[in-house]
C-alpha positions in Angstrom: 113.2 359.5 29.1 109.9 361.2 29.4 107.7 360.9 26.7 107.7 364.0 24.3 104.1 364.9 22.8 104.0 367.1 19.7 100.2 367.8 19.2 97.0 367.2 20.5 96.2 364.1 18.3 99.4 362.3 19.9 98.3 363.3 23.3 94.8 361.9 22.9 96.1 358.5 21.4 98.4 358.3 24.4 95.5 359.0 27.0 93.2 356.6 25.2 95.4 353.6 25.3 97.0 354.1 28.9 95.6 354.7 32.2 96.9 358.1 32.5 94.6 360.6 34.1 96.3 364.1 33.7 96.1 366.9 36.0 95.4 369.4 33.4 92.5 369.6 31.1 93.5 368.9 27.4 92.4 372.2 26.3 94.8 374.0 28.6 97.9 372.0 27.3 100.5 373.7 24.9 102.5 371.6 22.6 105.2 370.4 22.3 104.8 369.0 25.9 106.4 366.2 27.8 104.6 363.4 29.9 106.0 362.3 32.8 106.3 358.5 31.9 108.4 357.1 28.9 107.2 355.5 25.7 107.2 352.1 27.8 104.2 353.0 29.8 101.5 353.4 27.0 103.1 350.3 24.8 102.7 348.1 28.0 99.2 349.4 28.6 98.3 348.5 25.0 99.7 344.9 25.7 97.8 344.6 28.9 94.4 345.8 27.4 94.9 343.3 24.6 95.7 340.6 27.0 92.4 341.5 29.0 90.2 341.6 26.0 91.3 338.2 24.8 90.8 336.7 28.3 87.3 338.2 28.3 86.7 336.9 24.9 87.7 333.6 25.8 85.8 333.5 29.2 82.5 334.6 27.7 82.4 331.4 25.8 83.3 329.2 28.7 82.5 330.7 32.0 79.3 332.2 33.6 80.7 333.9 36.5 82.4 337.3 35.5 83.1 338.4 39.0 85.4 335.4 39.7 87.3 336.2 36.3 87.5 340.0 37.2 88.9 339.2 40.8 91.2 336.5 39.4 92.6 339.1 36.7 93.0 341.8 39.2 95.1 339.7 41.6 97.1 338.1 38.7 97.8 341.7 37.3 98.7 343.2 40.5 101.1 340.2 41.3 102.7 340.4 37.8 103.2 344.2 38.0 104.1 344.5 41.7 106.2 341.3 42.3 107.5 340.2 38.8 108.2 343.6 37.1 109.1 345.6 40.1 111.3 342.9 41.4 113.3 342.6 38.1 113.7 346.3 37.6 114.8 346.8 41.4 117.5 343.9 40.7 118.6 345.9 37.7 118.6 349.4 39.2 122.1 349.3 40.9 123.7 349.3 37.4 121.6 352.2 36.2 122.1 355.8 36.0 120.3 358.1 38.4 118.1 359.6 35.6 117.3 356.0 34.3 116.3 355.1 37.9 114.1 358.3 38.3 112.4 357.2 35.0 112.0 353.8 35.9 110.2 354.7 39.2 108.1 357.2 37.4 106.9 354.6 35.0 106.2 352.1 38.1 104.3 354.9 39.9 101.9 355.3 36.7 101.5 351.5 36.4 100.6 351.3 40.2 98.0 354.1 39.9 
């Protein structure tokens, strides 16, 4: 289901942990509101950010060329999200309800962005 937000503090937490870039200014929002993605999206963003932070901490100690690390991470994350995650979701779409399919596609759209 789309993610309900009850107040500005909750909204700020979600925006800060995810890569969501809202169309509206936060001052123009009225609460409660609903974000287009489900709770899965910011939770996965947290996991991805933690993974990236750990990779960078490790690489700072062992590698000098950060551009190679950045490019390798970019390619690997793109492959993970586009091929592995999308592929497994597409395989499961046939057994889902239309509302779940729409929500999954909305979440994937935010990951792709």
